[in-house]
C-alpha positions as CSV (number, residue, x, y, z in Angstrom):
1,M,5.5,194.9,114.7
2,K,6.3,197.9,112.5
3,T,4.9,200.7,114.5
4,N,5.8,204.0,116.2
5,L,3.1,203.6,118.9
6,I,2.1,200.8,121.2
7,I,-0.7,201.4,123.7
8,V,-1.5,198.9,126.4
9,E,-5.1,198.8,127.6
10,G,-7.2,196.9,130.1
11,L,-9.0,197.3,133.4
12,P,-7.3,198.3,136.7
13,G,-5.2,195.4,138.0
14,S,-4.6,193.9,134.6
15,G,-0.9,194.8,134.6
16,K,-0.9,197.6,132.1
17,S,2.0,199.6,133.6
18,T,4.1,196.5,134.2
19,T,3.4,195.3,130.6
20,A,4.2,198.6,129.0
21,A,7.5,198.8,130.9
22,M,8.3,195.2,129.9
23,I,7.6,195.9,126.2
24,A,9.8,199.0,126.3
25,D,12.6,197.0,127.9
26,E,12.4,194.3,125.2
27,L,12.5,196.9,122.5
28,N,15.5,198.6,124.1
29,K,17.3,195.3,124.1
30,K,16.7,195.1,120.3
31,G,18.4,198.5,119.9
32,K,15.2,200.4,119.4
33,K,14.8,204.0,120.6
34,V,11.9,203.8,123.0
35,I,9.9,206.5,124.8
36,C,7.8,204.8,127.5
37,V,5.4,207.2,129.3
38,D,3.1,206.0,132.1
39,E,-0.4,207.4,132.7
40,G,-1.0,210.6,134.6
41,V,2.4,212.2,134.2
42,G,2.4,216.0,133.9
43,E,4.5,216.1,130.7
44,H,2.7,213.4,128.7
45,P,3.2,214.0,125.0
46,A,-0.3,212.9,124.1
47,D,-2.4,213.3,127.3
48,Y,-3.3,215.5,130.2
49,A,-2.6,214.7,133.9
50,D,-5.8,216.6,134.9
51,Y,-9.1,215.6,133.4
52,N,-11.1,218.3,135.2
53,F,-12.8,219.5,132.0
54,P,-16.2,221.3,132.6
55,D,-18.1,219.4,129.9
56,F,-17.5,216.7,127.3
57,E,-17.2,219.0,124.2
58,T,-14.5,221.0,125.8
59,E,-12.7,217.8,126.8
60,R,-13.1,216.4,123.3
61,I,-11.6,219.4,121.6
62,K,-8.6,219.6,124.0
63,I,-7.8,215.9,123.9
64,L,-8.0,215.7,120.1
65,E,-5.8,218.8,119.8
66,K,-3.3,217.1,122.1
67,W,-3.3,214.0,119.9
68,R,-2.9,216.1,116.7
69,S,0.0,217.9,118.2
70,F,1.7,214.6,119.2
71,T,1.2,213.2,115.7
72,E,2.7,216.2,114.1
73,K,5.8,216.3,116.4
74,Y,6.6,212.7,117.3
75,D,10.1,211.3,116.8
76,K,9.8,209.1,113.7
77,D,12.9,207.1,114.8
78,A,11.3,206.1,118.1
79,V,8.7,203.7,119.4
80,Y,6.3,205.3,121.9
81,V,4.8,203.0,124.6
82,F,1.8,204.4,126.4
83,N,-1.0,202.9,128.5
84,C,-4.6,203.8,129.3
85,I,-5.1,206.8,127.1
86,F,-6.7,205.2,124.0
87,L,-9.6,203.3,125.7
88,Q,-9.5,203.6,129.5
89,N,-9.5,207.4,129.8
90,P,-12.0,208.0,127.0
91,M,-14.3,205.3,128.4
92,C,-14.0,206.6,132.0
93,E,-15.0,210.0,130.7
94,T,-17.7,209.3,128.1
95,M,-19.3,206.3,129.9
96,M,-18.6,206.7,133.5
97,R,-18.6,210.5,133.9
98,F,-20.9,211.7,131.2
99,S,-23.2,208.6,130.8
100,M,-22.8,208.5,127.0
101,D,-23.8,205.4,125.1
102,E,-21.5,202.9,123.4
103,T,-22.0,204.5,120.0
104,A,-21.0,207.9,121.3
105,S,-17.9,206.5,123.0
106,Q,-17.0,204.6,119.8
107,N,-17.3,207.7,117.7
108,Y,-15.0,209.6,120.0
109,I,-12.4,206.9,120.1
110,S,-12.6,206.5,116.3
111,E,-11.6,210.2,116.0
112,I,-8.5,209.4,118.1
113,A,-7.7,206.3,116.0
114,E,-8.0,208.4,112.8
115,I,-5.6,211.0,114.1
116,I,-2.9,208.5,115.1
117,K,-3.0,206.4,111.9
118,P,0.4,207.8,110.6
119,L,2.1,206.1,113.5
120,K,0.7,202.7,112.6
121,P,-0.5,202.1,116.2
122,V,-0.8,198.7,117.8
123,I,-3.2,198.2,120.8
124,I,-2.5,195.5,123.3
125,Y,-5.5,194.7,125.4
126,I,-5.1,192.6,128.6
127,D,-8.4,190.8,129.1
128,Q,-8.7,189.8,132.8
129,P,-11.1,186.9,133.1
130,D,-12.3,187.8,136.6
131,V,-12.7,191.5,137.3
132,K,-13.4,191.1,141.0
133,K,-10.2,189.1,141.6
134,A,-8.1,191.6,139.7
135,I,-9.5,194.5,141.7
136,D,-9.0,192.6,145.0
137,R,-5.3,192.3,144.2
138,V,-5.2,196.1,143.4
139,I,-6.8,196.9,146.8
140,D,-4.0,195.0,148.5
141,E,-1.5,197.2,146.7
142,R,-3.2,200.6,146.7
143,G,-5.3,200.5,149.8
144,N,-8.8,201.5,150.8
145,D,-8.3,205.2,150.0
146,W,-7.8,204.3,146.4
147,L,-10.9,202.0,146.4
148,N,-13.1,204.7,148.0
149,A,-12.0,207.3,145.4
150,V,-12.6,205.0,142.3
151,T,-15.9,203.7,143.8
152,H,-17.1,207.3,144.3
153,Y,-16.1,208.3,140.8
154,H,-17.9,205.3,139.2
155,T,-21.1,205.2,141.2
156,T,-22.0,208.8,141.9
157,Q,-22.1,210.1,138.3
158,G,-22.8,209.1,134.8
159,F,-23.3,205.3,134.1
160,G,-23.2,204.3,137.8
161,K,-25.7,206.9,138.9
162,E,-28.0,206.2,136.0
163,K,-28.0,202.4,136.9
164,N,-28.4,203.1,140.6
165,L,-25.1,201.3,141.4
166,S,-23.4,201.8,144.7
167,G,-20.5,200.6,146.8
168,Y,-17.8,198.0,145.9
169,E,-20.2,195.8,144.0
170,G,-21.4,198.7,142.0
171,Y,-17.9,199.6,141.0
172,I,-17.3,196.0,139.8
173,Q,-20.4,196.1,137.7
174,C,-19.2,199.4,136.1
175,L,-15.9,197.8,135.2
176,E,-17.5,194.6,133.8
177,E,-19.7,196.6,131.5
178,R,-16.8,198.8,130.5
179,K,-14.8,195.8,129.5
180,I,-17.6,194.5,127.3
181,R,-17.9,197.9,125.6
182,E,-14.2,198.3,125.2
183,L,-13.7,195.0,123.4
184,K,-16.7,195.6,121.2
185,I,-15.4,199.1,120.2
186,L,-11.9,197.7,119.6
187,R,-13.2,195.1,117.2
188,A,-15.2,197.7,115.3
189,L,-12.2,200.1,114.8
190,D,-9.9,200.2,111.8
191,I,-6.8,199.7,114.0
192,D,-4.3,196.9,114.6
193,Y,-4.7,195.2,117.9
194,Y,-3.9,192.1,120.0
195,T,-5.7,190.7,123.1
196,V,-4.0,188.7,125.8
197,S,-6.6,186.4,127.4
198,Q,-7.0,183.2,129.5
199,D,-9.9,181.6,127.7
200,M,-8.3,179.4,125.0
201,Q,-10.7,177.0,123.2
202,A,-9.7,173.5,122.0
203,T,-10.4,174.5,118.4
204,E,-7.8,177.3,118.7
205,F,-5.4,175.0,120.5
206,S,-5.7,172.6,117.5
207,E,-5.2,175.4,115.0
208,L,-2.0,176.5,116.8
209,F,-0.7,172.9,116.8
210,A,-1.3,172.7,113.1
211,S,0.3,176.1,112.4
212,V,3.7,174.8,113.5
213,G,3.3,171.3,112.0
214,W,2.5,169.4,115.3
215,S,0.1,166.5,115.2
216,C,-3.0,167.2,117.2
217,P,-4.6,165.1,119.9
218,T,-8.3,164.7,119.9
219,Q,-10.5,167.7,120.8
220,E,-11.7,165.8,123.9
221,Q,-8.1,165.3,125.1
222,M,-7.2,169.0,124.3
223,N,-10.3,170.1,126.3
224,F,-9.1,168.1,129.3
225,A,-5.6,169.5,129.0
226,I,-6.8,173.1,128.9
227,R,-9.2,172.6,131.8
228,N,-6.7,170.8,134.0
229,G,-3.6,173.0,133.3
230,T,-2.6,175.4,136.0
231,K,-2.4,178.6,133.8
232,S,-2.9,179.3,130.1
233,F,-2.4,182.6,128.2
234,I,-3.5,183.1,124.6
235,V,-2.7,186.0,122.3
236,R,-5.2,186.8,119.6
237,H,-4.7,189.1,116.7
238,K,-8.1,190.6,115.8
239,D,-9.8,187.5,117.3
240,R,-7.5,185.0,115.6
241,A,-5.4,182.9,117.9
242,V,-1.7,183.4,117.1
243,A,0.2,182.3,120.2
244,T,-0.3,180.4,123.5
245,I,1.8,179.4,126.5
246,N,0.5,176.8,128.9
247,W,1.8,176.0,132.4
248,L,1.7,173.4,135.2
249,G,2.8,175.0,138.5
250,D,2.5,174.4,142.2
251,Y,2.5,178.2,143.1
252,G,5.4,177.5,145.4
253,M,8.6,176.0,144.0
254,H,8.2,174.9,140.4
255,W,6.5,175.8,137.1
256,F,6.8,173.6,134.0
257,M,6.1,175.1,130.6
258,K,3.9,172.5,128.7
259,E,3.3,174.1,125.3
260,F,4.6,177.4,123.9
261,I,3.4,178.0,120.3
262,V,3.6,181.0,118.1
263,S,2.0,180.6,114.7
264,R,4.6,180.6,112.0
265,E,3.0,183.6,110.3
266,F,3.6,185.7,113.5
267,Q,7.1,184.5,114.4
268,G,9.8,187.1,114.4
269,Q,7.5,189.8,115.6
270,M,8.3,189.7,119.3
271,I,5.0,187.9,120.0
272,G,6.8,185.0,121.7
273,T,9.1,187.2,123.7
274,F,6.1,189.3,124.8
275,L,4.0,186.3,125.8
276,Y,6.8,184.6,127.8
277,R,7.7,187.8,129.7
278,F,4.0,188.4,130.4
279,S,3.7,184.9,131.8
280,E,6.9,185.4,133.8
281,N,5.5,188.5,135.3
282,F,2.5,186.6,136.4
283,I,4.6,183.9,138.0
284,K,6.7,186.6,139.8
285,S,3.4,188.1,141.1
286,T,2.7,184.9,143.0
287,L,6.0,184.9,144.9
288,K,6.2,185.8,148.5
289,E,9.2,187.7,149.9
290,N,12.4,185.8,149.8
291,W,10.9,183.0,147.7
292,K,12.6,181.6,144.6
293,V,10.9,179.5,141.9
294,C,12.3,177.2,139.2
295,I,10.9,177.3,135.7
296,D,11.5,174.2,133.6
297,L,10.9,173.4,129.9
298,R,11.9,171.1,127.1
299,A,12.9,173.2,124.1
300,S,12.1,172.1,120.6
301,K,15.2,171.3,118.7
302,G,16.7,174.4,117.1
303,Q,14.9,176.8,119.6
304,E,17.6,176.7,122.3
305,G,18.9,180.1,121.3
306,F,15.5,181.7,121.7
307,Y,15.2,180.4,125.2
308,R,18.7,181.5,126.1
309,S,17.7,185.0,125.1
310,L,14.9,184.7,127.7
311,G,17.5,183.8,130.4
312,F,17.3,180.0,130.3
313,Q,20.3,177.8,130.6
314,I,20.8,174.4,129.1
315,V,21.1,171.7,131.8
316,S,23.7,169.2,130.7
317,E,23.5,165.5,131.4
318,K,26.7,165.7,133.4
319,E,25.2,168.3,135.7
320,M,21.7,167.0,136.2
321,G,21.4,163.5,134.6
322,S,19.4,162.8,131.5
323,G,16.0,164.3,130.8
324,M,13.6,161.4,130.4
325,E,10.0,160.7,129.2
326,K,7.6,157.9,128.7
327,M,4.5,157.9,126.6
328,L,1.5,155.9,127.6
329,G,-1.5,155.0,125.4
330,E,-2.2,153.3,122.1
331,E,0.9,151.8,120.5
């Protein structure tokens, strides 16, 4: 990715901060100068910690000025990694606070996109399939005080008040609608973006198989494999599937990587490293205190170096015995 700006977006609980830090770490390992700034900090180069603006037009002027100042002064030798400030904050304000419609939100975000064009920005959107489950995990981490504050913000003004939403369920409805709008706006913008999702289709699976020269099972067999796998992640570039990683795991002691595919056209752009690290962070999130888990895989010939770079070790026959397999079915 040739860019000076990567912005991670998604709903609360999607892992934006963890993902932004992971991307920054991987870029650092490759010798890049990286400036990673989390949301809400006082000295953010492109945002404000306090959004207590009296009205939207005042806010719009201030925020666009901040983006222009950043674009004029940014370090051209660095990659900046931010989260939340391209979609989440604008949508929380335009939609949730001021009850503006989708077109108005899109127009405002388009203004930001136009300002930051010189940095060749890349947006990474983490698309959580189940909003309620994601928020339940956040409550465990942040507590009821956080929940009460965000519920009040979302249901007592703007969109939530207009729709007569209330309580926890009202907050979830706000987020579900926000996600729909954010993805529609993202698709409409003239900006480079990737989504990380968990809803791979068999047709996409087949296309990814073909992209690296693998022979494809039938669509029916692929559908069964997707449905009965433990966890699958898919990366799309502007709605086109470009990478996937699929797992079998017991959520206790072992995870086995079934397929890990990056379309040849997108290899060498950190997509594979990003997707593996994203999956690894998911697996880590399932561990309880003092637990250890083993991740197993069978590398394609010639790809051992890539997996070594991710921390894997080759298991020799002398140490563990031979790896073995048996194929069943039509001869």
